[in-house]
All heavy atoms as a GROMACS GRO file, in nm:
protein
  597
    1MET      N    1  -4.420  15.104  -7.728
    1MET     CA    2  -4.535  15.192  -7.732
    1MET      C    3  -4.648  15.123  -7.818
    1MET      O    4  -4.615  15.089  -7.930
    1MET     CB    5  -4.500  15.319  -7.766
    1MET     CG    6  -4.617  15.419  -7.772
    1MET     SD    7  -4.588  15.591  -7.813
    1MET     CE    8  -4.503  15.641  -7.664
    2ALA      N    9  -4.768  15.128  -7.778
    2ALA     CA   10  -4.873  15.059  -7.862
    2ALA      C   11  -4.927  15.161  -7.960
    2ALA      O   12  -4.918  15.288  -7.938
    2ALA     CB   13  -4.979  15.029  -7.772
    3THR      N   14  -4.986  15.113  -8.069
    3THR     CA   15  -5.050  15.189  -8.168
    3THR      C   16  -5.204  15.159  -8.183
    3THR      O   17  -5.234  15.043  -8.171
    3THR     CB   18  -4.982  15.166  -8.307
    3THR    OG1   19  -4.846  15.212  -8.297
    3THR    CG2   20  -5.053  15.257  -8.410
    4ILE      N   21  -5.285  15.262  -8.184
    4ILE     CA   22  -5.431  15.240  -8.201
    4ILE      C   23  -5.466  15.304  -8.330
    4ILE      O   24  -5.431  15.416  -8.355
    4ILE     CB   25  -5.499  15.300  -8.086
    4ILE    CG1   26  -5.459  15.244  -7.958
    4ILE    CG2   27  -5.652  15.296  -8.107
    4ILE    CD1   28  -5.512  15.308  -7.831
    5THR      N   29  -5.551  15.235  -8.407
    5THR     CA   30  -5.603  15.284  -8.529
    5THR      C   31  -5.745  15.323  -8.519
    5THR      O   32  -5.825  15.240  -8.465
    5THR     CB   33  -5.588  15.179  -8.646
    5THR    OG1   34  -5.452  15.142  -8.664
    5THR    CG2   35  -5.639  15.226  -8.781
    6VAL      N   36  -5.781  15.440  -8.564
    6VAL     CA   37  -5.912  15.494  -8.555
    6VAL      C   38  -5.962  15.531  -8.694
    6VAL      O   39  -5.889  15.612  -8.758
    6VAL     CB   40  -5.921  15.616  -8.462
    6VAL    CG1   41  -6.080  15.680  -8.460
    6VAL    CG2   42  -5.876  15.577  -8.315
    7ARG      N   43  -6.071  15.480  -8.739
    7ARG     CA   44  -6.124  15.509  -8.873
    7ARG      C   45  -6.220  15.636  -8.858
    7ARG      O   46  -6.307  15.634  -8.788
    7ARG     CB   47  -6.197  15.390  -8.934
    7ARG     CG   48  -6.102  15.272  -8.951
    7ARG     CD   49  -6.172  15.166  -9.029
    7ARG     NE   50  -6.098  15.041  -9.027
    7ARG     CZ   51  -5.988  15.010  -9.092
    7ARG    NH1   52  -5.946  15.106  -9.180
    7ARG    NH2   53  -5.930  14.895  -9.084
    8VAL      N   54  -6.186  15.730  -8.947
    8VAL     CA   55  -6.272  15.853  -8.949
    8VAL      C   56  -6.303  15.882  -9.098
    8VAL      O   57  -6.235  15.844  -9.188
    8VAL     CB   58  -6.208  15.979  -8.884
    8VAL    CG1   59  -6.190  15.950  -8.731
    8VAL    CG2   60  -6.079  16.009  -8.951
    9SER      N   61  -6.411  15.967  -9.119
    9SER     CA   62  -6.433  16.009  -9.252
    9SER      C   63  -6.330  16.116  -9.296
    9SER      O   64  -6.254  16.172  -9.218
    9SER     CB   65  -6.573  16.069  -9.270
    9SER     OG   66  -6.576  16.184  -9.187
   10ASP      N   67  -6.330  16.141  -9.427
   10ASP     CA   68  -6.243  16.237  -9.479
   10ASP      C   69  -6.274  16.389  -9.410
   10ASP      O   70  -6.176  16.455  -9.383
   10ASP     CB   71  -6.250  16.251  -9.629
   10ASP     CG   72  -6.195  16.131  -9.704
   10ASP    OD1   73  -6.114  16.055  -9.642
   10ASP    OD2   74  -6.223  16.111  -9.815
   11GLU      N   75  -6.398  16.406  -9.406
   11GLU     CA   76  -6.443  16.543  -9.339
   11GLU      C   77  -6.393  16.536  -9.196
   11GLU      O   78  -6.344  16.642  -9.144
   11GLU     CB   79  -6.587  16.550  -9.335
   11GLU     CG   80  -6.632  16.681  -9.294
   11GLU     CD   81  -6.793  16.693  -9.314
   11GLU    OE1   82  -6.844  16.687  -9.418
   11GLU    OE2   83  -6.861  16.718  -9.206
   12GLU      N   84  -6.407  16.427  -9.121
   12GLU     CA   85  -6.362  16.427  -8.977
   12GLU      C   86  -6.200  16.449  -8.965
   12GLU      O   87  -6.152  16.515  -8.886
   12GLU     CB   88  -6.403  16.300  -8.910
   12GLU     CG   89  -6.555  16.290  -8.892
   12GLU     CD   90  -6.596  16.153  -8.858
   12GLU    OE1   91  -6.531  16.050  -8.899
   12GLU    OE2   92  -6.698  16.145  -8.776
   13LYS      N   93  -6.137  16.384  -9.066
   13LYS     CA   94  -5.999  16.388  -9.061
   13LYS      C   95  -5.945  16.526  -9.086
   13LYS      O   96  -5.852  16.589  -9.022
   13LYS     CB   97  -5.940  16.297  -9.179
   13LYS     CG   98  -5.788  16.312  -9.204
   13LYS     CD   99  -5.699  16.259  -9.097
   13LYS     CE  100  -5.552  16.232  -9.135
   13LYS     NZ  101  -5.476  16.345  -9.133
   14LYS      N  102  -6.015  16.599  -9.172
   14LYS     CA  103  -5.979  16.737  -9.212
   14LYS      C  104  -6.009  16.824  -9.084
   14LYS      O  105  -5.924  16.909  -9.055
   14LYS     CB  106  -6.062  16.788  -9.325
   14LYS     CG  107  -6.033  16.932  -9.365
   14LYS     CD  108  -6.125  16.975  -9.479
   14LYS     CE  109  -6.103  17.128  -9.512
   14LYS     NZ  110  -6.189  17.179  -9.617
   15PHE      N  111  -6.117  16.800  -9.022
   15PHE     CA  112  -6.140  16.878  -8.897
   15PHE      C  113  -6.042  16.848  -8.790
   15PHE      O  114  -5.991  16.940  -8.720
   15PHE     CB  115  -6.293  16.844  -8.846
   15PHE     CG  116  -6.317  16.899  -8.714
   15PHE    CD1  117  -6.352  17.042  -8.695
   15PHE    CD2  118  -6.316  16.822  -8.598
   15PHE    CE1  119  -6.370  17.094  -8.575
   15PHE    CE2  120  -6.343  16.879  -8.475
   15PHE     CZ  121  -6.372  17.007  -8.458
   16LEU      N  122  -6.001  16.719  -8.766
   16LEU     CA  123  -5.909  16.692  -8.658
   16LEU      C  124  -5.769  16.751  -8.700
   16LEU      O  125  -5.695  16.802  -8.609
   16LEU     CB  126  -5.898  16.541  -8.651
   16LEU     CG  127  -6.017  16.476  -8.591
   16LEU    CD1  128  -6.007  16.318  -8.600
   16LEU    CD2  129  -6.034  16.508  -8.445
   17ASP      N  130  -5.733  16.755  -8.828
   17ASP     CA  131  -5.606  16.817  -8.866
   17ASP      C  132  -5.612  16.962  -8.837
   17ASP      O  133  -5.505  17.020  -8.789
   17ASP     CB  134  -5.582  16.789  -9.011
   17ASP     CG  135  -5.530  16.652  -9.046
   17ASP    OD1  136  -5.477  16.578  -8.958
   17ASP    OD2  137  -5.548  16.606  -9.166
   18GLU      N  138  -5.729  17.031  -8.868
   18GLU     CA  139  -5.736  17.177  -8.841
   18GLU      C  140  -5.733  17.202  -8.688
   18GLU      O  141  -5.666  17.298  -8.646
   18GLU     CB  142  -5.864  17.222  -8.906
   18GLU     CG  143  -5.857  17.239  -9.054
   18GLU     CD  144  -5.999  17.262  -9.118
   18GLU    OE1  145  -6.095  17.291  -9.034
   18GLU    OE2  146  -6.001  17.267  -9.237
   19MET      N  147  -5.795  17.112  -8.614
   19MET     CA  148  -5.792  17.137  -8.463
   19MET      C  149  -5.653  17.124  -8.412
   19MET      O  150  -5.610  17.197  -8.320
   19MET     CB  151  -5.883  17.045  -8.397
   19MET     CG  152  -6.031  17.081  -8.418
   19MET     SD  153  -6.078  17.251  -8.370
   19MET     CE  154  -6.043  17.247  -8.202
   20ALA      N  155  -5.584  17.013  -8.463
   20ALA     CA  156  -5.442  16.986  -8.414
   20ALA      C  157  -5.361  17.117  -8.449
   20ALA      O  158  -5.277  17.161  -8.369
   20ALA     CB  159  -5.388  16.874  -8.485
   21LYS      N  160  -5.368  17.177  -8.565
   21LYS     CA  161  -5.294  17.290  -8.602
   21LYS      C  162  -5.333  17.403  -8.511
   21LYS      O  163  -5.251  17.480  -8.471
   21LYS     CB  164  -5.319  17.328  -8.763
   21LYS     CG  165  -5.243  17.441  -8.808
   21LYS     CD  166  -5.273  17.462  -8.952
   21LYS     CE  167  -5.191  17.590  -9.002
   21LYS     NZ  168  -5.223  17.617  -9.142
   22PHE      N  169  -5.459  17.423  -8.488
   22PHE     CA  170  -5.507  17.536  -8.404
   22PHE      C  171  -5.458  17.524  -8.266
   22PHE      O  172  -5.411  17.624  -8.204
   22PHE     CB  173  -5.669  17.522  -8.395
   22PHE     CG  174  -5.723  17.632  -8.303
   22PHE    CD1  175  -5.736  17.759  -8.346
   22PHE    CD2  176  -5.776  17.594  -8.183
   22PHE    CE1  177  -5.796  17.852  -8.260
   22PHE    CE2  178  -5.834  17.679  -8.099
   22PHE     CZ  179  -5.844  17.817  -8.135
   23GLU      N  180  -5.446  17.399  -8.216
   23GLU     CA  181  -5.393  17.373  -8.081
   23GLU      C  182  -5.240  17.376  -8.075
   23GLU      O  183  -5.179  17.373  -7.969
   23GLU     CB  184  -5.440  17.242  -8.023
   23GLU     CG  185  -5.585  17.244  -7.996
   23GLU     CD  186  -5.626  17.321  -7.873
   23GLU    OE1  187  -5.549  17.335  -7.783
   23GLU    OE2  188  -5.739  17.367  -7.873
   24GLY      N  189  -5.174  17.368  -8.190
   24GLY     CA  190  -5.029  17.364  -8.202
   24GLY      C  191  -4.971  17.230  -8.164
   24GLY      O  192  -4.864  17.223  -8.094
   25LYS      N  193  -5.049  17.129  -8.181
   25LYS     CA  194  -5.007  16.993  -8.143
   25LYS      C  195  -5.010  16.894  -8.272
   25LYS      O  196  -5.073  16.932  -8.369
   25LYS     CB  197  -5.103  16.930  -8.045
   25LYS     CG  198  -5.110  17.006  -7.918
   25LYS     CD  199  -5.210  16.946  -7.830
   25LYS     CE  200  -5.220  17.011  -7.686
   25LYS     NZ  201  -5.317  16.947  -7.600
   26SER      N  202  -4.948  16.793  -8.255
   26SER     CA  203  -4.958  16.686  -8.370
   26SER      C  204  -5.092  16.626  -8.343
   26SER      O  205  -5.158  16.631  -8.239
   26SER     CB  206  -4.844  16.585  -8.347
   26SER     OG  207  -4.885  16.504  -8.228
   27LEU      N  208  -5.142  16.565  -8.450
   27LEU     CA  209  -5.277  16.506  -8.446
   27LEU      C  210  -5.279  16.400  -8.342
   27LEU      O  211  -5.367  16.382  -8.265
   27LEU     CB  212  -5.310  16.444  -8.587
   27LEU     CG  213  -5.446  16.378  -8.597
   27LEU    CD1  214  -5.549  16.461  -8.556
   27LEU    CD2  215  -5.460  16.324  -8.742
   28SER      N  216  -5.169  16.313  -8.338
   28SER     CA  217  -5.151  16.205  -8.237
   28SER      C  218  -5.164  16.256  -8.095
   28SER      O  219  -5.243  16.212  -8.015
   28SER     CB  220  -5.023  16.126  -8.256
   28SER     OG  221  -5.016  16.027  -8.158
   29ASP      N  222  -5.094  16.367  -8.063
   29ASP     CA  223  -5.092  16.422  -7.937
   29ASP      C  224  -5.223  16.486  -7.911
   29ASP      O  225  -5.267  16.469  -7.794
   29ASP     CB  226  -4.982  16.534  -7.923
   29ASP     CG  227  -4.952  16.579  -7.775
   29ASP    OD1  228  -4.958  16.491  -7.694
   29ASP    OD2  229  -4.929  16.696  -7.765
   30LEU      N  230  -5.289  16.550  -7.996
   30LEU     CA  231  -5.419  16.608  -7.974
   30LEU      C  232  -5.524  16.504  -7.937
   30LEU      O  233  -5.598  16.516  -7.836
   30LEU     CB  234  -5.477  16.689  -8.101
   30LEU     CG  235  -5.617  16.732  -8.089
   30LEU    CD1  236  -5.628  16.863  -8.007
   30LEU    CD2  237  -5.667  16.758  -8.227
   31LEU      N  238  -5.531  16.392  -8.013
   31LEU     CA  239  -5.615  16.283  -7.978
   31LEU      C  240  -5.590  16.214  -7.854
   31LEU      O  241  -5.683  16.192  -7.770
   31LEU     CB  242  -5.618  16.188  -8.102
   31LEU     CG  243  -5.676  16.231  -8.228
   31LEU    CD1  244  -5.652  16.128  -8.342
   31LEU    CD2  245  -5.817  16.269  -8.224
   32LYS      N  246  -5.466  16.185  -7.824
   32LYS     CA  247  -5.426  16.130  -7.703
   32LYS      C  248  -5.466  16.216  -7.581
   32LYS      O  249  -5.538  16.176  -7.493
   32LYS     CB  250  -5.274  16.105  -7.699
   32LYS     CG  251  -5.228  16.044  -7.579
   32LYS     CD  252  -5.072  16.007  -7.595
   32LYS     CE  253  -5.003  15.990  -7.460
   32LYS     NZ  254  -4.869  15.977  -7.468
   33THR      N  255  -5.423  16.346  -7.574
   33THR     CA  256  -5.452  16.422  -7.464
   33THR      C  257  -5.597  16.456  -7.448
   33THR      O  258  -5.642  16.451  -7.333
   33THR     CB  259  -5.371  16.557  -7.464
   33THR    OG1  260  -5.395  16.629  -7.580
   33THR    CG2  261  -5.221  16.530  -7.458
   34THR      N  262  -5.667  16.487  -7.555
   34THR     CA  263  -5.806  16.519  -7.539
   34THR      C  264  -5.897  16.396  -7.499
   34THR      O  265  -5.980  16.422  -7.412
   34THR     CB  266  -5.853  16.569  -7.685
   34THR    OG1  267  -5.777  16.684  -7.717
   34THR    CG2  268  -6.004  16.614  -7.670
   35THR      N  269  -5.854  16.288  -7.552
   35THR     CA  270  -5.935  16.163  -7.517
   35THR      C  271  -5.904  16.130  -7.364
   35THR      O  272  -5.997  16.112  -7.283
   35THR     CB  273  -5.881  16.043  -7.599
   35THR    OG1  274  -5.916  16.081  -7.737
   35THR    CG2  275  -5.968  15.919  -7.564
   36LEU      N  276  -5.783  16.128  -7.319
   36LEU     CA  277  -5.745  16.103  -7.180
   36LEU      C  278  -5.815  16.199  -7.089
   36LEU      O  279  -5.867  16.163  -6.984
   36LEU     CB  280  -5.604  16.084  -7.168
   36LEU     CG  281  -5.530  15.965  -7.230
   36LEU    CD1  282  -5.386  15.969  -7.218
   36LEU    CD2  283  -5.579  15.842  -7.170
   37GLU      N  284  -5.796  16.324  -7.120
   37GLU     CA  285  -5.866  16.425  -7.030
   37GLU      C  286  -6.012  16.403  -7.022
   37GLU      O  287  -6.071  16.427  -6.910
   37GLU     CB  288  -5.835  16.571  -7.085
   37GLU     CG  289  -5.685  16.611  -7.061
   37GLU     CD  290  -5.648  16.741  -7.139
   37GLU    OE1  291  -5.738  16.797  -7.204
   37GLU    OE2  292  -5.537  16.776  -7.129
   38SER      N  293  -6.075  16.381  -7.133
   38SER     CA  294  -6.223  16.358  -7.126
   38SER      C  295  -6.259  16.237  -7.049
   38SER      O  296  -6.363  16.243  -6.971
   38SER     CB  297  -6.276  16.348  -7.278
   38SER     OG  298  -6.413  16.314  -7.271
   39LEU      N  299  -6.190  16.134  -7.063
   39LEU     CA  300  -6.215  16.012  -6.988
   39LEU      C  301  -6.192  16.036  -6.838
   39LEU      O  302  -6.267  15.980  -6.758
   39LEU     CB  303  -6.131  15.891  -7.037
   39LEU     CG  304  -6.178  15.841  -7.176
   39LEU    CD1  305  -6.070  15.746  -7.232
   39LEU    CD2  306  -6.317  15.776  -7.180
   40GLU      N  307  -6.087  16.111  -6.808
   40GLU     CA  308  -6.052  16.136  -6.662
   40GLU      C  309  -6.168  16.221  -6.607
   40GLU      O  310  -6.209  16.196  -6.491
   40GLU     CB  311  -5.921  16.197  -6.649
   40GLU     CG  312  -5.808  16.108  -6.678
   40GLU     CD  313  -5.667  16.185  -6.680
   40GLU    OE1  314  -5.670  16.310  -6.681
   40GLU    OE2  315  -5.568  16.112  -6.704
   41ASP      N  316  -6.214  16.322  -6.674
   41ASP     CA  317  -6.323  16.405  -6.632
   41ASP      C  318  -6.446  16.322  -6.612
   41ASP      O  319  -6.518  16.342  -6.509
   41ASP     CB  320  -6.357  16.520  -6.735
   41ASP     CG  321  -6.239  16.617  -6.731
   41ASP    OD1  322  -6.152  16.621  -6.643
   41ASP    OD2  323  -6.240  16.706  -6.828
   42SER      N  324  -6.472  16.230  -6.696
   42SER     CA  325  -6.599  16.148  -6.690
   42SER      C  326  -6.591  16.055  -6.565
   42SER      O  327  -6.685  16.044  -6.487
   42SER     CB  328  -6.615  16.064  -6.816
   42SER     OG  329  -6.726  15.984  -6.808
   43TYR      N  330  -6.467  16.006  -6.541
   43TYR     CA  331  -6.447  15.913  -6.428
   43TYR      C  332  -6.465  15.995  -6.299
   43TYR      O  333  -6.536  15.949  -6.205
   43TYR     CB  334  -6.312  15.842  -6.439
   43TYR     CG  335  -6.272  15.772  -6.323
   43TYR    CD1  336  -6.317  15.641  -6.302
   43TYR    CD2  337  -6.194  15.822  -6.216
   43TYR    CE1  338  -6.285  15.556  -6.195
   43TYR    CE2  339  -6.171  15.748  -6.099
   43TYR     CZ  340  -6.211  15.615  -6.099
   43TYR     OH  341  -6.183  15.543  -5.982
   44ASP      N  342  -6.404  16.104  -6.292
   44ASP     CA  343  -6.418  16.196  -6.174
   44ASP      C  344  -6.563  16.226  -6.136
   44ASP      O  345  -6.600  16.231  -6.027
   44ASP     CB  346  -6.330  16.320  -6.183
   44ASP     CG  347  -6.183  16.290  -6.188
   44ASP    OD1  348  -6.144  16.188  -6.148
   44ASP    OD2  349  -6.109  16.384  -6.221
   45ALA      N  350  -6.635  16.262  -6.249
   45ALA     CA  351  -6.779  16.298  -6.221
   45ALA      C  352  -6.852  16.178  -6.178
   45ALA      O  353  -6.939  16.191  -6.091
   45ALA     CB  354  -6.836  16.348  -6.363
   46HIS      N  355  -6.829  16.056  -6.226
   46HIS     CA  356  -6.900  15.944  -6.194
   46HIS      C  357  -6.867  15.910  -6.042
   46HIS      O  358  -6.950  15.874  -5.965
   46HIS     CB  359  -6.854  15.825  -6.279
   46HIS     CG  360  -6.932  15.695  -6.252
   46HIS    ND1  361  -7.061  15.682  -6.276
   46HIS    CD2  362  -6.889  15.580  -6.188
   46HIS    CE1  363  -7.100  15.562  -6.240
   46HIS    NE2  364  -6.998  15.496  -6.196
   47VAL      N  365  -6.745  15.917  -5.997
   47VAL     CA  366  -6.704  15.888  -5.865
   47VAL      C  367  -6.772  15.992  -5.777
   47VAL      O  368  -6.825  15.954  -5.658
   47VAL     CB  369  -6.543  15.899  -5.848
   47VAL    CG1  370  -6.508  15.894  -5.708
   47VAL    CG2  371  -6.486  15.770  -5.917
   48GLY      N  372  -6.778  16.119  -5.821
   48GLY     CA  373  -6.842  16.224  -5.742
   48GLY      C  374  -6.990  16.199  -5.712
   48GLY      O  375  -7.056  16.215  -5.616
   49ASP      N  376  -7.058  16.144  -5.827
   49ASP     CA  377  -7.197  16.106  -5.814
   49ASP      C  378  -7.214  16.002  -5.723
   49ASP      O  379  -7.316  16.003  -5.644
   49ASP     CB  380  -7.254  16.062  -5.950
   49ASP     CG  381  -7.261  16.190  -6.054
   49ASP    OD1  382  -7.263  16.296  -6.006
   49ASP    OD2  383  -7.272  16.160  -6.174
   50ILE      N  384  -7.132  15.898  -5.726
   50ILE     CA  385  -7.136  15.786  -5.635
   50ILE      C  386  -7.123  15.835  -5.486
   50ILE      O  387  -7.199  15.787  -5.401
   50ILE     CB  388  -7.036  15.678  -5.661
   50ILE    CG1  389  -7.085  15.599  -5.791
   50ILE    CG2  390  -7.033  15.575  -5.550
   50ILE    CD1  391  -6.967  15.519  -5.849
   51ALA      N  392  -7.025  15.914  -5.458
   51ALA     CA  393  -7.000  15.972  -5.329
   51ALA      C  394  -7.122  16.057  -5.280
   51ALA      O  395  -7.157  16.049  -5.164
   51ALA     CB  396  -6.872  16.056  -5.334
   52TYR      N  397  -7.176  16.140  -5.364
   52TYR     CA  398  -7.299  16.209  -5.330
   52TYR      C  399  -7.409  16.122  -5.292
   52TYR      O  400  -7.487  16.145  -5.192
   52TYR     CB  401  -7.331  16.313  -5.437
   52TYR     CG  402  -7.436  16.407  -5.401
   52TYR    CD1  403  -7.429  16.498  -5.292
   52TYR    CD2  404  -7.556  16.400  -5.472
   52TYR    CE1  405  -7.523  16.579  -5.255
   52TYR    CE2  406  -7.659  16.496  -5.431
   52TYR     CZ  407  -7.644  16.578  -5.328
   52TYR     OH  408  -7.748  16.660  -5.288
   53GLU      N  409  -7.435  16.018  -5.374
   53GLU     CA  410  -7.548  15.934  -5.347
   53GLU      C  411  -7.522  15.864  -5.210
   53GLU      O  412  -7.617  15.838  -5.138
   53GLU     CB  413  -7.552  15.826  -5.455
   53GLU     CG  414  -7.608  15.871  -5.588
   53GLU     CD  415  -7.600  15.769  -5.698
   53GLU    OE1  416  -7.590  15.649  -5.667
   53GLU    OE2  417  -7.616  15.812  -5.814
   54ASP      N  418  -7.393  15.826  -5.185
   54ASP     CA  419  -7.368  15.773  -5.045
   54ASP      C  420  -7.401  15.860  -4.933
   54ASP      O  421  -7.449  15.830  -4.838
   54ASP     CB  422  -7.216  15.718  -5.051
   54ASP     CG  423  -7.189  15.641  -4.913
   54ASP    OD1  424  -7.263  15.550  -4.888
   54ASP    OD2  425  -7.087  15.684  -4.861
   55TYR      N  426  -7.361  15.987  -4.954
   55TYR     CA  427  -7.378  16.085  -4.851
   55TYR      C  428  -7.537  16.106  -4.833
   55TYR      O  429  -7.572  16.121  -4.714
   55TYR     CB  430  -7.324  16.229  -4.903
   55TYR     CG  431  -7.374  16.340  -4.814
   55TYR    CD1  432  -7.324  16.361  -4.685
   55TYR    CD2  433  -7.469  16.423  -4.870
   55TYR    CE1  434  -7.373  16.468  -4.608
   55TYR    CE2  435  -7.519  16.531  -4.783
   55TYR     CZ  436  -7.472  16.542  -4.662
   55TYR     OH  437  -7.512  16.649  -4.575
   56LEU      N  438  -7.616  16.108  -4.942
   56LEU     CA  439  -7.753  16.121  -4.924
   56LEU      C  440  -7.815  16.009  -4.851
   56LEU      O  441  -7.915  16.028  -4.772
   56LEU     CB  442  -7.826  16.132  -5.070
   56LEU     CG  443  -7.796  16.259  -5.144
   56LEU    CD1  444  -7.860  16.261  -5.279
   56LEU    CD2  445  -7.836  16.386  -5.068
   57LYS      N  446  -7.758  15.888  -4.850
   57LYS     CA  447  -7.818  15.775  -4.787
   57LYS      C  448  -7.780  15.778  -4.632
   57LYS      O  449  -7.859  15.746  -4.554
   57LYS     CB  450  -7.754  15.640  -4.838
   57LYS     CG  451  -7.806  15.604  -4.972
   57LYS     CD  452  -7.734  15.479  -5.025
   57LYS     CE  453  -7.776  15.451  -5.170
   57LYS     NZ  454  -7.703  15.341  -5.227
   58ASN      N  455  -7.664  15.835  -4.600
   58ASN     CA  456  -7.606  15.825  -4.470
   58ASN      C  457  -7.626  15.966  -4.390
   58ASN      O  458  -7.631  15.977  -4.274
   58ASN     CB  459  -7.464  15.790  -4.465
   58ASN     CG  460  -7.443  15.655  -4.510
   58ASN    OD1  461  -7.519  15.564  -4.487
   58ASN    ND2  462  -7.333  15.626  -4.586
   59ARG      N  463  -7.621  16.081  -4.470
   59ARG     CA  464  -7.635  16.215  -4.423
   59ARG      C  465  -7.536  16.240  -4.305
   59ARG      O  466  -7.567  16.303  -4.211
   59ARG     CB  467  -7.773  16.238  -4.376
   59ARG     CG  468  -7.880  16.250  -4.480
   59ARG     CD  469  -7.869  16.366  -4.566
   59ARG     NE  470  -7.976  16.369  -4.667
   59ARG     CZ  471  -7.990  16.469  -4.742
   59ARG    NH1  472  -7.917  16.581  -4.735
   59ARG    NH2  473  -8.086  16.460  -4.839
   60LYS      N  474  -7.426  16.180  -4.320
   60LYS     CA  475  -7.314  16.197  -4.221
   60LYS      C  476  -7.199  16.282  -4.285
   60LYS      O  477  -7.163  16.256  -4.400
   60LYS     CB  478  -7.253  16.072  -4.162
   60LYS     CG  479  -7.356  16.002  -4.080
   60LYS     CD  480  -7.302  15.872  -4.024
   60LYS     CE  481  -7.404  15.795  -3.943
   60LYS     NZ  482  -7.351  15.665  -3.895
   61SER      N  483  -7.152  16.380  -4.222
   61SER     CA  484  -7.030  16.447  -4.265
   61SER      C  485  -6.930  16.466  -4.150
   61SER      O  486  -6.971  16.456  -4.035
   61SER     CB  487  -7.077  16.584  -4.328
   61SER     OG  488  -7.132  16.670  -4.234
   62ARG      N  489  -6.810  16.503  -4.189
   62ARG     CA  490  -6.706  16.524  -4.095
   62ARG      C  491  -6.644  16.648  -4.119
   62ARG      O  492  -6.635  16.702  -4.234
   62ARG     CB  493  -6.605  16.413  -4.095
   62ARG     CG  494  -6.667  16.285  -4.055
   62ARG     CD  495  -6.585  16.156  -4.079
   62ARG     NE  496  -6.446  16.162  -4.059
   62ARG     CZ  497  -6.361  16.077  -4.106
   62ARG    NH1  498  -6.399  15.972  -4.172
   62ARG    NH2  499  -6.230  16.098  -4.095
   63PRO      N  500  -6.593  16.716  -4.020
   63PRO     CA  501  -6.519  16.839  -4.041
   63PRO      C  502  -6.392  16.824  -4.134
   63PRO      O  503  -6.328  16.720  -4.127
   63PRO     CB  504  -6.477  16.883  -3.903
   63PRO     CG  505  -6.558  16.800  -3.804
   63PRO     CD  506  -6.590  16.685  -3.878
   64LEU      N  507  -6.368  16.921  -4.210
   64LEU     CA  508  -6.253  16.907  -4.304
   64LEU      C  509  -6.119  16.898  -4.221
   64LEU      O  510  -6.038  16.809  -4.260
   64LEU     CB  511  -6.248  17.044  -4.392
   64LEU     CG  512  -6.126  17.045  -4.494
   64LEU    CD1  513  -6.121  16.929  -4.587
   64LEU    CD2  514  -6.118  17.178  -4.554
   65SER      N  515  -6.107  16.957  -4.117
   65SER     CA  516  -5.992  16.942  -4.035
   65SER      C  517  -5.963  16.803  -3.988
   65SER      O  518  -5.852  16.749  -3.984
   65SER     CB  519  -5.999  17.038  -3.912
   65SER     OG  520  -6.103  16.994  -3.830
   66GLU      N  521  -6.072  16.734  -3.956
   66GLU     CA  522  -6.059  16.590  -3.933
   66GLU      C  523  -6.007  16.500  -4.043
   66GLU      O  524  -5.926  16.417  -4.032
   66GLU     CB  525  -6.199  16.538  -3.879
   66GLU     CG  526  -6.195  16.394  -3.816
   66GLU     CD  527  -6.339  16.355  -3.773
   66GLU    OE1  528  -6.393  16.432  -3.697
   66GLU    OE2  529  -6.377  16.246  -3.812
   67LEU      N  530  -6.062  16.526  -4.163
   67LEU     CA  531  -6.023  16.449  -4.273
   67LEU      C  532  -5.875  16.488  -4.310
   67LEU      O  533  -5.806  16.393  -4.348
   67LEU     CB  534  -6.116  16.484  -4.390
   67LEU     CG  535  -6.254  16.436  -4.378
   67LEU    CD1  536  -6.343  16.498  -4.494
   67LEU    CD2  537  -6.267  16.285  -4.377
   68LEU      N  538  -5.840  16.616  -4.296
   68LEU     CA  539  -5.688  16.641  -4.336
   68LEU      C  540  -5.606  16.584  -4.239
   68LEU      O  541  -5.495  16.530  -4.278
   68LEU     CB  542  -5.680  16.792  -4.318
   68LEU     CG  543  -5.757  16.882  -4.428
   68LEU    CD1  544  -5.740  17.034  -4.400
   68LEU    CD2  545  -5.704  16.845  -4.569
   69THR      N  546  -5.639  16.565  -4.118
   69THR     CA  547  -5.558  16.492  -4.019
   69THR      C  548  -5.552  16.345  -4.052
   69THR      O  549  -5.448  16.279  -4.053
   69THR     CB  550  -5.600  16.515  -3.874
   69THR    OG1  551  -5.610  16.664  -3.839
   69THR    CG2  552  -5.527  16.440  -3.774
   70GLU      N  553  -5.663  16.294  -4.079
   70GLU     CA  554  -5.664  16.146  -4.105
   70GLU      C  555  -5.590  16.112  -4.228
   70GLU      O  556  -5.518  16.010  -4.231
   70GLU     CB  557  -5.818  16.103  -4.136
   70GLU     CG  558  -5.826  15.956  -4.171
   70GLU     CD  559  -5.979  15.924  -4.192
   70GLU    OE1  560  -6.062  15.987  -4.141
   70GLU    OE2  561  -5.993  15.818  -4.264
   71TYR      N  562  -5.589  16.187  -4.332
   71TYR     CA  563  -5.512  16.163  -4.453
   71TYR      C  564  -5.374  16.220  -4.457
   71TYR      O  565  -5.309  16.231  -4.558
   71TYR     CB  566  -5.600  16.202  -4.577
   71TYR     CG  567  -5.723  16.106  -4.588
   71TYR    CD1  568  -5.845  16.148  -4.554
   71TYR    CD2  569  -5.702  15.974  -4.636
   71TYR    CE1  570  -5.956  16.071  -4.566
   71TYR    CE2  571  -5.819  15.884  -4.649
   71TYR     CZ  572  -5.933  15.940  -4.607
   71TYR     OH  573  -6.052  15.853  -4.626
   72GLU      N  574  -5.332  16.278  -4.344
   72GLU     CA  575  -5.202  16.345  -4.330
   72GLU      C  576  -5.174  16.454  -4.435
   72GLU      O  577  -5.066  16.453  -4.496
   72GLU     CB  578  -5.100  16.242  -4.322
   72GLU     CG  579  -5.123  16.142  -4.213
   72GLU     CD  580  -5.016  16.025  -4.206
   72GLU    OE1  581  -4.927  16.022  -4.303
   72GLU    OE2  582  -5.016  15.947  -4.112
   73VAL      N  583  -5.270  16.544  -4.450
   73VAL     CA  584  -5.253  16.644  -4.549
   73VAL      C  585  -5.229  16.777  -4.470
   73VAL      O  586  -5.299  16.807  -4.376
   73VAL     CB  587  -5.381  16.669  -4.634
   73VAL    CG1  588  -5.366  16.785  -4.724
   73VAL    CG2  589  -5.422  16.536  -4.705
   74ASP      N  590  -5.125  16.839  -4.508
   74ASP     CA  591  -5.073  16.967  -4.434
   74ASP      C  592  -5.142  17.086  -4.495
   74ASP      O  593  -5.161  17.104  -4.606
   74ASP     CB  594  -4.928  16.975  -4.435
   74ASP     CG  595  -4.854  16.867  -4.362
   74ASP    OD1  596  -4.914  16.822  -4.256
   74ASP    OD2  597  -4.742  16.838  -4.391
   0.00000   0.00000   0.00000
């Protein structure tokens, strides 16, 4: 498992420790899960923006039932 070092001020460290305690997590787990969730949300929003821009250029849509069949979703 890899280790990442992040430098923070004493005030930031105190805040992070308090937040970890508030969330009932270790500091490492809090930073890991919060960072990954934030990055995933940012990525999803960016992909959504790109898809919407593409839709605005083409103005084509398909029925949901057709997409569900195409992607074999029950």
